[in-house]
Backbone as JSON, one array per atom type, in Angstrom:
{
  "sequence": "MNKLIENTKSYINRMNIMDFALLKLCLCSLGLILGTSMPQNSKKKVAAVSSVVFAFTYATLMVKFLSVLFKGDK",
  "N": [[151.98, 19.07, 115.14], [150.9, 21.41, 114.02], [150.74, 20.72, 111.89], [148.87, 19.29, 111.63], [146.81, 20.36, 112.69], [146.6, 22.35, 110.27], [145.83, 20.39, 108.4], [143.41, 19.34, 108.86], [141.51, 21.61, 109.15], [141.96, 21.82, 105.87], [140.25, 19.93, 105.22], [137.94, 20.52, 106.56], [137.34, 22.75, 104.54], [136.84, 21.33, 102.46], [134.23, 19.86, 103.22], [130.85, 19.38, 102.58], [127.4, 19.69, 103.28], [126.25, 17.33, 103.81], [128.3, 15.62, 104.63], [129.05, 17.08, 107.5], [126.18, 16.69, 108.42], [126.7, 13.88, 108.78], [129.04, 13.78, 110.63], [127.72, 14.81, 112.92], [125.63, 12.73, 113.39], [127.33, 10.62, 114.05], [128.86, 11.76, 116.1], [126.88, 12.07, 118.24], [125.68, 9.47, 118.32], [127.9, 8.04, 119.17], [128.07, 9.54, 121.65], [125.56, 8.47, 123.26], [126.3, 6.2, 123.01], [128.43, 6.39, 124.75], [127.06, 7.37, 127.11], [124.99, 5.22, 127.59], [126.65, 3.49, 128.89], [127.52, 4.19, 131.19], [128.36, 3.83, 134.74], [125.52, 3.76, 137.26], [126.17, 5.25, 139.79], [127.81, 7.58, 139.12], [126.18, 9.31, 136.92], [125.35, 11.52, 137.58], [126.66, 13.22, 137.71], [128.06, 13.27, 135.53], [126.35, 14.05, 133.68], [125.75, 17.06, 134.64], [128.21, 18.0, 134.01], [128.45, 17.61, 131.17], [126.01, 18.92, 130.62], [126.82, 21.59, 130.91], [128.93, 22.07, 128.94], [127.42, 21.78, 127.06], [125.85, 23.66, 126.81], [127.62, 25.65, 126.63], [129.17, 25.48, 124.44], [127.11, 25.9, 122.54], [126.01, 28.02, 122.71], [128.02, 29.93, 121.79], [128.63, 28.99, 119.13], [125.96, 29.62, 118.14], [126.39, 32.85, 118.83], [127.73, 33.12, 116.86], [126.49, 32.47, 114.34], [124.42, 33.7, 114.7], [125.51, 36.24, 114.1], [126.69, 36.08, 111.33], [124.36, 35.63, 110.47], [122.94, 37.89, 110.49], [124.45, 40.14, 109.03], [124.23, 39.27, 106.49], [124.98, 38.06, 103.15], [127.65, 39.95, 102.37]],
  "CA": [[150.46, 19.44, 115.73], [150.37, 22.57, 113.37], [150.47, 19.93, 110.44], [147.31, 18.01, 112.23], [145.51, 21.48, 111.93], [146.63, 22.23, 109.02], [145.04, 19.4, 107.63], [142.16, 19.3, 109.49], [140.99, 23.15, 108.29], [141.61, 21.46, 104.67], [139.65, 18.61, 105.12], [136.78, 20.7, 106.69], [137.01, 23.46, 103.89], [136.17, 20.56, 101.52], [133.18, 19.34, 103.76], [129.41, 19.69, 102.4], [126.17, 19.62, 104.52], [125.95, 16.15, 103.8], [129.29, 15.6, 105.69], [128.49, 18.03, 108.65], [125.27, 15.74, 109.21], [127.22, 12.4, 109.16], [129.76, 13.73, 111.13], [127.07, 14.72, 113.92], [125.34, 11.97, 113.72], [128.6, 9.71, 114.42], [129.07, 12.17, 117.4], [125.34, 11.58, 118.52], [125.96, 7.93, 118.49], [128.94, 8.0, 120.32], [127.5, 10.43, 123.32], [124.82, 7.52, 123.33], [126.9, 4.93, 123.63], [129.13, 6.75, 126.43], [125.96, 7.62, 128.05], [124.63, 3.84, 128.48], [127.65, 2.51, 129.5], [127.96, 4.77, 132.56], [128.2, 3.46, 135.74], [124.63, 4.71, 137.65], [126.67, 6.26, 140.48], [128.07, 8.62, 138.45], [125.69, 9.7, 135.34], [124.52, 13.16, 137.61], [127.98, 14.1, 137.63], [128.9, 13.35, 134.13], [125.02, 15.04, 132.96], [126.19, 18.17, 135.03], [129.06, 18.43, 132.98], [128.18, 17.49, 130.01], [125.18, 20.37, 130.48], [127.47, 23.1, 131.26], [129.73, 22.4, 127.91], [127.11, 21.97, 126.14], [125.3, 25.27, 126.77], [128.56, 26.85, 126.34], [129.26, 25.34, 122.93], [125.92, 26.37, 121.69], [125.88, 29.58, 122.98], [129.29, 30.27, 120.91], [128.14, 28.72, 117.83], [124.71, 30.73, 118.09], [126.33, 33.95, 118.53], [128.67, 33.06, 115.61], [125.7, 31.84, 113.22], [123.18, 34.78, 114.09], [126.11, 37.54, 113.42], [126.2, 36.09, 109.84], [122.9, 35.69, 109.71], [122.1, 39.09, 110.45], [125.28, 40.58, 108.44], [123.95, 38.85, 105.52], [126.31, 38.23, 102.47], [127.93, 40.97, 101.92]],
  "C": [[149.92, 20.43, 115.01], [150.0, 21.67, 112.08], [148.97, 19.2, 110.67], [146.49, 18.67, 112.01], [145.37, 21.92, 111.1], [145.26, 21.64, 108.24], [143.59, 19.08, 107.48], [140.96, 20.32, 108.95], [141.13, 22.76, 106.89], [140.62, 20.84, 104.56], [138.18, 19.44, 105.18], [135.88, 21.86, 105.69], [135.98, 22.51, 102.3], [134.77, 19.66, 101.86], [131.81, 19.98, 102.98], [128.26, 19.82, 103.59], [126.13, 18.74, 104.71], [127.31, 15.57, 105.08], [129.24, 16.0, 106.95], [127.18, 17.13, 109.54], [125.88, 14.25, 109.97], [127.79, 12.78, 110.51], [128.89, 13.67, 112.69], [126.39, 13.82, 114.18], [126.23, 10.79, 114.15], [128.72, 10.27, 115.85], [127.99, 11.88, 118.36], [125.32, 10.29, 118.94], [126.73, 7.6, 119.38], [128.35, 8.41, 121.75], [126.03, 9.04, 123.76], [125.2, 6.21, 123.92], [127.56, 5.31, 125.15], [128.18, 6.56, 127.3], [124.97, 6.41, 128.62], [125.33, 3.13, 129.06], [128.02, 3.18, 130.89], [127.76, 4.08, 133.78], [126.98, 4.66, 136.53], [124.97, 5.54, 138.88], [126.91, 7.61, 139.92], [127.34, 9.77, 137.29], [125.4, 11.01, 135.9], [125.71, 13.81, 137.44], [128.4, 14.31, 136.08], [127.6, 14.28, 133.55], [125.43, 16.47, 133.89], [127.47, 18.75, 133.84], [128.79, 18.69, 131.57], [127.04, 18.91, 129.97], [125.97, 21.3, 130.36], [128.37, 23.26, 129.66], [128.71, 22.43, 126.77], [126.26, 23.23, 125.93], [126.48, 26.04, 126.37], [129.23, 27.0, 125.43], [128.59, 25.72, 122.01], [125.68, 27.3, 121.85], [127.15, 30.43, 121.79], [128.96, 29.77, 119.5], [127.12, 29.14, 117.59], [124.74, 31.71, 117.79], [127.09, 34.43, 117.01], [127.86, 33.09, 114.28], [124.77, 33.2, 113.4], [124.47, 36.3, 113.86], [126.28, 37.13, 111.69], [124.71, 35.96, 109.41], [122.24, 37.34, 109.5], [122.84, 40.6, 109.49], [124.62, 40.2, 106.88], [125.28, 38.89, 104.45], [126.57, 39.66, 101.74], [129.41, 41.06, 100.71]]
}
């Protein structure tokens, strides 16, 4: 497991902005595919859980981004 994490960190260090954009588009497409294939009776539960996950991850990313933005390159 440690080797997998090590290799992932190495790969991320080599990624550029285009690679991140492609990764985000890929994950967005996967989310759309999964969302359209959900049964009607469970869509509200899935939407609630995914909204909480989105809010938590977005807040975490924005805190980190804003701390970098306001500190600047020192």
